[in-house]
Each structure stands twice: as C-alpha cells, then as structure tokens.
Phi, psi and omega in degrees: 000140175271104186303309184298317180292322178294316178301312180299318181295314180296318179298321178294318180290316183282324190081174179223126177232130185269359174235150182300146178209165175268125178284179182298339177269002179082013181268141175293125189225155176209162177066226179259080175069021179284113180279101182288328180298314186263325186260322184068212175226158179276169176298323179297315179295319178299316180296321178298313179296316180299316180300317178295317179294321178296315178301319178297321179294321178295316178300316178297316181298321181295344178283344181283132186301327184274346190300315186297336182271357182279157172293166179299320179298312182292327173299319179297322177300313182297316180297318179300314180295318179294321177301317183285317188263332194084153184298316181302318179287325177301319183293348176284349178277060187299316181293322178296315180297318177300317179297318178298316180299330178272000183062030176262083188285336173294315178294322178299316179297319177301314181295326176299315183282338181268054185214159174297323179305314182299320178295327182285321187258352173059241186302327179304314180296318179298314180297314181294321178296317177297319178297319178300316183288312188271345181057047174202152176288143184263342182237000000 
C-alpha cells in the first residue's frame, strides 16, 4: 500500500474540519473523520492539544504589561486563569489586574474570589487565590 496516496485519498473523501460537527451518521466528528463519540482521543493526542493550548495561554499572558514582573508562582496563576477563561474574559477582572499592578496581592486574591468565575470553578479559584496571596504552589 502507498501510505501517502492512501492518506491523501481518505482525506479527500472525508474532508477536514477543524471544529466539531455531526457526520452523516449523527456522530460528533472532528478533523479527518475522527468520530469523537465512539473513538474519542488518546492520551497522547490530549497531551498534544493541551501543550498547544498551554503555549497559546503563555503567549497571551506575556502580552500583559505586568506579567514580566511577577514571581513564577503568580505567573502560573495568570496563565491558569487565561487558559480557563481566555484572554478577553480574563481582562474583565479589572480590579484584580489593578491590584496586581499595585502589587497588592491580597486584594488581587480577594477580587479573584469575589467573582462569578470563582463560583463556577470552586476549588480552582480558591487554590489560585491562595497562590496569588502566598506566592507559592500549594500542591
């Protein structure tokens, strides 16, 4: 079998979609015919996707004027929040950002917990707020 020609033929037949869609059988599908309902993704594929998403979150965080001056722990907090929220929603934390810019990390932690996001993510917000306040990883 000619692997490359077979790959090209299947890709032409299946098509390629970079966002999930329902195939003709009603299955959630992505990419070149990947049936997410029945097959899902492997741990290797999950790690690959996660690594790319994490890198994108780091790139977004580095655009923030205050980011370079933060400790490694606090940088991790910001990256975690951007990963979870996306940069546009992260930027809505205006009071938290103002507190970080003033290096008032207790106030920043308070603002993190005083949000709809904190109610939605529960322990994640508590852990990140403690990390912001204490400047250390908790686990």
